[in-house]
C-alpha positions in Angstrom: -2.2 12.5 19.9 -5.3 14.6 20.3 -7.5 13.8 23.3 -10.5 13.3 21.0 -8.7 10.3 19.6 -7.7 8.9 23.0 -10.4 9.6 25.5 -13.0 7.1 26.5 -16.3 8.3 25.0 -18.6 6.1 27.1 -18.5 8.4 30.2 -20.3 7.4 33.4 -21.9 10.5 34.9 -24.3 11.6 37.5 -26.0 14.7 38.9 -24.6 16.6 42.0 -28.0 16.0 43.6 -27.7 12.2 43.4 -27.2 10.3 46.6 -24.0 8.5 47.2 -26.0 5.2 47.3 -27.3 6.0 43.8 -23.8 7.0 42.6 -22.2 3.8 44.0 -24.8 1.7 42.3 -24.2 3.5 39.0 -20.4 2.9 39.4 -21.1 -0.8 39.9 -23.5 -1.0 36.9 -21.1 0.9 34.6 -18.0 -0.9 36.0 -16.5 2.5 36.6 -14.2 3.8 39.4 -15.3 7.4 38.8 -18.3 9.5 37.7 -18.2 12.8 36.0 -20.6 15.0 37.9 -22.6 17.1 35.4 -25.2 19.8 35.4 -27.7 19.0 32.7 -29.1 22.3 31.6 -30.9 22.1 28.3 -29.8 18.5 27.9 -26.1 19.5 27.8 -23.6 17.8 30.2 -21.4 20.5 31.7 -18.8 19.1 34.2 -19.1 20.5 37.7 -17.1 17.9 39.6 -15.8 14.3 39.7 -16.5 11.5 42.1 -14.3 8.5 42.7 -14.8 5.3 44.5 -12.0 6.4 46.8 -14.0 9.6 47.6 -16.9 7.4 48.7 -14.8 5.2 50.9 -12.8 8.0 52.5 -15.6 10.7 52.9 -18.7 8.6 53.4 -18.0 4.9 54.4 -15.0 5.6 56.7 -16.9 8.4 58.4 -20.1 6.3 58.8 -22.2 8.9 56.9 -25.6 7.9 55.5 -25.2 6.7 51.9 -28.8 7.6 51.1 -28.7 11.1 52.6 -25.3 12.2 51.6 -25.3 13.8 48.1 -22.6 13.7 45.5 -22.3 17.5 45.7 -21.1 17.2 49.3 -18.1 15.1 48.5 -17.2 15.5 44.8 -13.9 17.0 43.8 -14.3 20.5 42.6 -13.5 22.6 40.8 -13.1 19.9 38.2 -9.9 19.9 36.1 -11.0 19.6 32.4 -9.3 19.2 29.1 -10.3 20.1 25.6 -10.9 17.4 23.0 -8.6 19.3 20.6 -5.6 19.4 22.8 -2.6 17.1 22.7 -2.3 14.3 25.3 1.0 15.7 26.6 -0.8 19.0 27.5 -3.4 17.0 29.4 -0.7 15.0 31.2 1.0 18.2 32.3 -2.3 19.5 33.6 -2.9 16.3 35.5 0.6 16.6 37.0 0.1 20.2 38.0 -3.2 19.5 39.7 -2.4 16.1 41.1 -5.4 14.3 39.4 -5.5 10.9 37.7 -8.6 11.5 35.5 -9.8 14.5 33.5 -13.2 15.0 31.8 -12.7 15.9 28.1 -15.0 18.6 26.8 -15.9 19.8 23.3 -15.6 23.4 22.1 -18.9 24.2 23.9 -17.7 22.9 27.2 -19.9 19.8 27.2 -18.5 16.4 28.3 -17.7 14.1 25.5 -15.3 11.7 27.2 -12.7 11.1 30.0 -9.0 10.5 29.9 -7.2 8.8 32.7 -3.6 8.3 33.8 -3.9 4.7 32.6 -4.9 5.9 29.1 -1.8 8.2 29.0 0.5 5.5 30.3 -0.7 3.2 27.5 0.2 5.8 24.9 3.6 6.4 26.4 4.3 2.6 26.7 3.4 2.2 23.0 5.7 5.0 22.1 8.5 3.5 24.1 7.9 0.2 22.4 8.2 1.8 19.0 11.5 3.5 20.1 12.8 0.1 21.3 11.9 -1.4 17.9 14.0 1.3 16.2 17.0 0.5 18.3 16.6 -3.2 17.8 16.2 -2.9 14.0 19.2 -0.7 13.9 21.3 -3.2 15.8 20.2 -6.0 13.5 21.0 -3.9 10.4 24.5 -3.2 11.8 25.2 -6.9 12.5 24.1 -7.9 9.0 26.3 -5.2 7.4 29.3 -6.4 9.3 28.8 -10.0 8.3 28.7 -9.1 4.6 31.7 -6.9 4.8 
């Protein structure tokens, strides 16, 4: 399955210049555990990092840093691991494994953010595929039982 068909298109994002307080409020408002950090040159959203709720807790709250004075750029994960909207989900999964990340911004052919794909999204796809495989096995077993009864 192509990432363009799988990714979440309603991406929560912020600027690297945003304060952590602003970013946390945006996460709450958007019901998101992460923000794609973008530079918005000419109105285009180019990914430059990613910020998670865990980053905020570990790098700001736990260290008693000032939420209003600490910027997203200071703690965001960078360089950001990205994926192309045209690539298959298994390629993205391999990239996530190789880099040890659970979420990847999805970009179009121009490198602008169009969505995000998470480990949960990929788990859902694989669970659905596993369920279809189980259905094949189950139907095959039923077919065998029926054919034995009629013989």
